[in-house]
C-alpha positions as CSV (number, residue, x, y, z in Angstrom):
1,H,-10.8,29.9,-66.6
2,G,-11.2,33.1,-64.8
3,E,-12.5,31.5,-61.2
4,F,-11.5,33.1,-58.0
5,L,-12.5,32.1,-54.2
6,E,-13.1,34.6,-51.8
7,G,-12.5,32.9,-48.1
8,G,-10.4,34.6,-46.3
9,D,-12.0,35.7,-43.0
10,E,-10.8,37.4,-39.9
11,S,-13.1,36.8,-36.6
12,S,-10.8,36.6,-33.1
13,S,-12.8,39.4,-32.3
14,R,-16.2,39.3,-32.9
15,G,-16.9,43.5,-32.5
16,G,-17.9,43.3,-29.5
17,I,-18.3,46.7,-27.2
18,G,-15.3,45.4,-25.2
19,D,-13.9,44.0,-28.1
20,N,-10.0,45.6,-28.2
21,M,-10.3,48.2,-31.5
22,A,-7.2,46.7,-33.2
23,A,-8.8,43.5,-33.7
24,V,-12.0,44.9,-34.4
25,S,-10.3,46.9,-37.1
26,N,-7.7,44.0,-38.3
27,M,-11.4,42.2,-38.9
28,I,-12.6,44.8,-41.0
29,Q,-9.7,45.1,-43.2
30,V,-9.7,41.6,-44.3
31,N,-13.4,41.0,-44.3
32,I,-14.3,44.1,-46.1
33,N,-11.4,45.6,-47.6
34,A,-9.6,43.0,-48.3
35,A,-13.0,41.1,-50.3
36,T,-13.9,44.4,-52.1
37,Q,-9.8,44.6,-53.2
38,L,-9.2,41.4,-54.7
39,S,-12.6,41.7,-56.4
40,R,-11.8,44.3,-58.3
41,L,-8.5,43.3,-58.9
42,Y,-9.8,39.7,-60.3
43,G,-13.2,41.4,-61.6
44,R,-11.4,43.6,-64.1
45,D,-9.6,40.7,-65.8
46,M,-12.7,38.6,-66.2
47,K,-14.8,41.3,-67.2
48,E,-12.0,42.5,-69.8
49,R,-12.4,38.0,-70.9
50,R,-15.9,38.7,-70.5
51,R,-15.8,35.5,-68.7
52,G,-15.3,34.2,-64.7
53,R,-16.8,33.9,-61.6
54,I,-16.2,35.5,-58.0
55,L,-17.3,32.7,-55.1
56,F,-17.3,34.4,-51.7
57,V,-17.6,32.3,-48.7
58,S,-19.1,33.7,-46.0
59,S,-21.2,33.2,-42.6
60,M,-25.4,32.5,-41.6
61,S,-24.4,35.6,-39.7
62,G,-24.3,37.7,-42.9
63,V,-28.2,36.7,-43.0
64,L,-29.7,36.2,-39.7
65,P,-29.9,39.0,-36.7
66,G,-27.4,38.9,-35.0
67,C,-26.9,39.4,-30.9
68,P,-24.4,42.2,-29.4
69,S,-21.4,40.2,-29.1
70,V,-21.3,39.5,-33.1
71,A,-22.6,43.2,-33.7
72,V,-19.3,44.0,-36.3
73,Y,-18.3,40.5,-37.4
74,A,-22.0,40.1,-39.5
75,A,-22.0,43.7,-39.9
76,T,-18.8,42.7,-42.2
77,K,-20.4,39.3,-43.6
78,A,-23.7,41.1,-44.5
79,F,-21.5,43.3,-46.3
80,G,-20.0,40.3,-48.3
81,K,-23.6,39.0,-49.6
82,S,-24.1,42.4,-50.4
83,L,-21.4,43.0,-52.4
84,S,-21.4,39.6,-54.0
85,M,-24.9,39.8,-55.7
86,S,-24.4,43.6,-56.5
87,L,-21.4,42.2,-58.8
88,G,-23.3,39.3,-59.7
89,R,-25.6,42.3,-61.6
């Protein structure tokens, strides 16, 4: 049918100033890079078939102002919202 659910979420680190940079980089890799790569991979096939859906599962952190302790996590979720809305056009 051509449906893809993007629900990967790495949030062991929330991206605060004191968080380990390796953990923050891993969160960015999963929440931004993997979502982008998988959307492109499945999206190409859907475009060729002229049919398909991608469902992004996110967090309210992507739409509400966050606090410093979740800054990077909230930014990755805002990216997911922007990506999904742009792909939907």
